[in-house]
N, C-alpha and C positions, 0 to 999 in steps of 0.2 A: 686307771693309768692314763695319763695325758699323752698327747703327741710328743711333748718335750721329754717325757720319761722313756719313750720307746727307743730301743736301740736301732741305729741305722743298719742297713744291709751292706755287707762287704762286697766290693766289686767282684763280678763274675764275668766269664766270657772275655770279650775284648778289653774289659777293664783290667783283667789280670795281665794282659799283654802290655798295657800302658804302664802298670806298676812295675813290671819287669824291666821295661826300658828306663823308667825313672831310677830304679835301683842300680841299673847298669851304668848310667851316666851321672849319677848323683855325685856331687863334690864333697858330700859329708864324710869326714874321715871316720874310719872304723876304730873303735877302741882297741888298744893293745891287749891281746889275750895272753894270760899267764896262768900257770898252774898255782893253786893256792897251797900253802903249807898247812897240813892237817895233822892233828893229834889223833883223831879217831880213825879206827880201822874197821872196815866192814867185816862182819861175820854173820852167818845165818842165825846166830843167837839173838840178833837184833830184830828178828821177826817174832811177833806175838804167837804164842802157842795156845791152843792147837791150830789156830788160824784166825783170819780176820772175821769180823762180823760184817756181813753183806746184807744191805737192805734196799728196798725200793727197786728191785731188779726187774727189768723188762727185756724181753727178747726182741729181735728185729721183727718177728712175726707179730708180737703184741703191739708194735708201733704201726703196723699196717703193711709190712713188706710180705710179698707172697712167694718170692723166689730167693734162694740163698746165693750170696756172693761167693760162697766157699764150696768147692766141688765135693767135699766129703762130709759136710755138716749141714743138717736140716736148718731151715730158716728159724724154726722154733727152738733151736738149741744154741743159737749165737746170741750172746749178750749184747744188747744195744746200749743200755744204761744201767748202772749199779752204783749205789753209794757204799763206800768201803770205810769201815771204822776199825780201829785197833789192828791195822796191818803191821805197824811198827811199835817197838817198845818205846817208852819215854826217852831212853838214852839215844835211840836212833833218831827220833824226832829232833832232839836237842842238837845232835850232830849235823843233821840236814839244815836246821835253822842257821847254825853258825856258818857252815860252808856257803850256803846260798846268800847270806847277808854279805859275806866277804867278797863274793863274786859280783856284787853290784858294780864294783869298780870296772868290770869288763863289759858292762851293759851298754847298749846303744839305744838311741832314740828312734822311734818310728812314728810316722804320722797316720798309722792305721792299726786298728785292733788294740794296741797297747802302747803305753808311753815309753817304758824302758824294759829291756829284756836282754838276757845273756843267752846266746845260742851255743850249741856244741859243748855242753857242760861236761860230758864224759871225757873230753880232751883236757879239761881244766881241773877236774876233781878226781883224784885216785879213789876216794871213798865212793862216789856216785858211779864211777866206772866199774869198780869191783861189785857194787850192788847190782848193776845192770847185767853183769856177766855171771851172777850167782845163780846156780841151779835152784836153790831154795826160793829166792825171790821170783825168778821166772816161773817156777812151778805154781807159786801162790797166785801170780797174776794170770797165768794160763787157766787155772781153775775158775777164776772169775770170768774170764773171756769165753771159755768153752772150747778153746783150741790151743794147741801148743804154741809157744811164742819164743822168739829170740829178739834181741835188741834190733831196732830198725837199722838197715844196712848203712844209711847215710848219717854222718856225724851231726850236722847242724839240726836237722829235724828230729833227730833221735832224742835230744834232751835240751830243754831250755828253761830258764827261770824268768818268771814274770814279776815285775815290781809295779804295783798299783799304788799311787799316792797323788794327791792333788799337787799341781805345779803352782809356783808363785803367781800372784795376780798379774795379769797382763800377758802371760804366756799361754800358748794354745794348750788346752786341757786334753787329757787322754780321751780316746774314743773307743769304747768297747763295742764291737759290732757283731751282729748275727753272722755266723759263718760256719762252714764245714771245714774239716781238716783234710789235708792231703793223705795222711796216714789213717789206717783203719782202726788200730787198737791203741787207745790213748788212755793214760792214767794221769789225772790232774790231782796233785797232792798239795793241799792248802797248808802252808806252814805258819800261818797267823791264826790266832783265835778270833772268834766272832766279835769279842769285846774290844779287839785292837783297832777296829775300823767301822765306819758306817758306809752304806752303799756296798758295792763289790759283790752283789749276789750273783751266783752262777745260775744262769737260765738255760733251760733245755726246751726244745720243741717236742711235744708229745705227738709225733706223727712222722710221716715219711718226708723226704726232701721235696717231693712233688706237691705235698699239701701245705708247705710252709708259705706263710704270708706275713711279711714283716710289719704290715699295718694292722694285723689282727692279733691281739695279745691273748686271746682266749685259750690257745693251746700252749702258752708259755708256763713252765713250772720252775720253781726254785729248788735247787738241790740242797738237801739238808746237810751242810758241812759246817760244823760248829767248833770242834776241837782241833788244835794243831795236829797235823798228821792225817786228818780225815781226807778222803780222796773220792773223786768221781771217775769211774771207768766209763768210757763211751766208745761206741763204734764211730769214730770221728768223722769218717767220710760220708756217713748216712744219717747223722743226727745234727741238725742245726743247733748251735749253742752260742752263748755269749756271756760276757761279764759286765754288769753295770759299773759305771764310773764310781770310784771311791771318793766320797765327799770329805771325810776326815780320817786321819790315821794312815796306816800303811797295811797293805795286803801283799803277801809274797807267796808265790806258788811255784812248784816244780812240775813241769809237764814232760812225761816220758812216753815215747812212742815205740811200738813193737811191730814185728812182722811174723806171720805164720810161715815157717819154712817148708811146710807141706803144700803150699800154694804157689804156683808159678806167676799168678797175676798179682798186680798191685794197683791200688786206686790212685796213687799219686800221679800228677801230671807235670810235665816239664815247666809249664807256665806258672803253676802253683808254686813250685820251688823257686823259679827265677824271680817271682815277685818279692821274695825275701832276700835273695843273695845276688841277684843280677844274672844276666845271661852267661857271661864268660865264666864265672865261678861255678855255675850250675852244670855246664857241659861235661866236665870230667866226672863230677859226682853222679850225674845221670847215667853216664856210661857204666860206672861201677855198680849202680843199682841194677841196671838191666843185666849185667854179668852175674851178679849175686842171685837174681831171680831164677837163673837157669842152672844153679848148682843144686845138688841133692840136699835133702834135709840133713842127712848124716854129716855132710861136709860143713853145712852151716853151723851145726852144733859143735863139730870138732874145732871150728875156728875159734870159738870162745872157750873151748876146753871143758865141756861138760857132756855127760851122758845124755843122749837124746830123750826129750820128753815126748811121750807117745799119747795118742788118743785113748788107748786102752788104760793108761795110767790115770787120765782124767776121769774116765768113766768109772773106774774102780773106786775113785775117791768119793764119788757121789752116791755110792751104794750104802 
């Protein structure tokens, strides 16, 4: 791998603050968000039975972490990285492809990480919103993660669609950077087949955040995502990852973030969020996030109208 091939490192520390200020005072107009008209309706029958095929699974302990970020779960039981296949039926994949393609009209440009993306997708798509609030779907992802999950409390970081494709000659090309997420539990669903594009490989760092070196590619691994609907689950705040630029074709992915309602702590920071949405827009969302984190798990499950998912339920599924 040459220096040209290596992904740059996304700004951290004071760089995040500068990005937040830029997002706050940028004159770039935001695209108008509107709900899409959908024929498909979500049901748990759109999940493959008896469950997804999960491969290349590694825990946080396997990556080199010695202490658990979760008060009730050992570091060796928390999934850091997992490739997920056949989570959805072909009908579900086709519905997600159609919906996400239509929502590119609501996408905005960014000069970091990705060229075009639509954020806050659950507010725009009834299908994806119903999927994210489905107990069957949440239970499936919880079993992969190793902890019970609910949708991430904040709308914009909860769900976004990434659109990777080369821009016309003369325009700044997209830059996929090494980065960590603000959210902990993240499912990246690739909705394009590997034959639809070149480049666009999903890279992960096989180690802890402290051992990451953007100039050393020996720890970089490529996630094996081939078929539309294949997904990568990552513990986003503790695993460096990035996507190589797409050189031909198009690559579309849906990124969903979750929260464990049994934990009062959250890894997201104000400046991480503000670098996306600006300071003024982040303040009320940040206040709602802190308020949610102090609610009981029962109340968080009740808000989305499902019976609580328990640790015991996840443990019994593994027996």
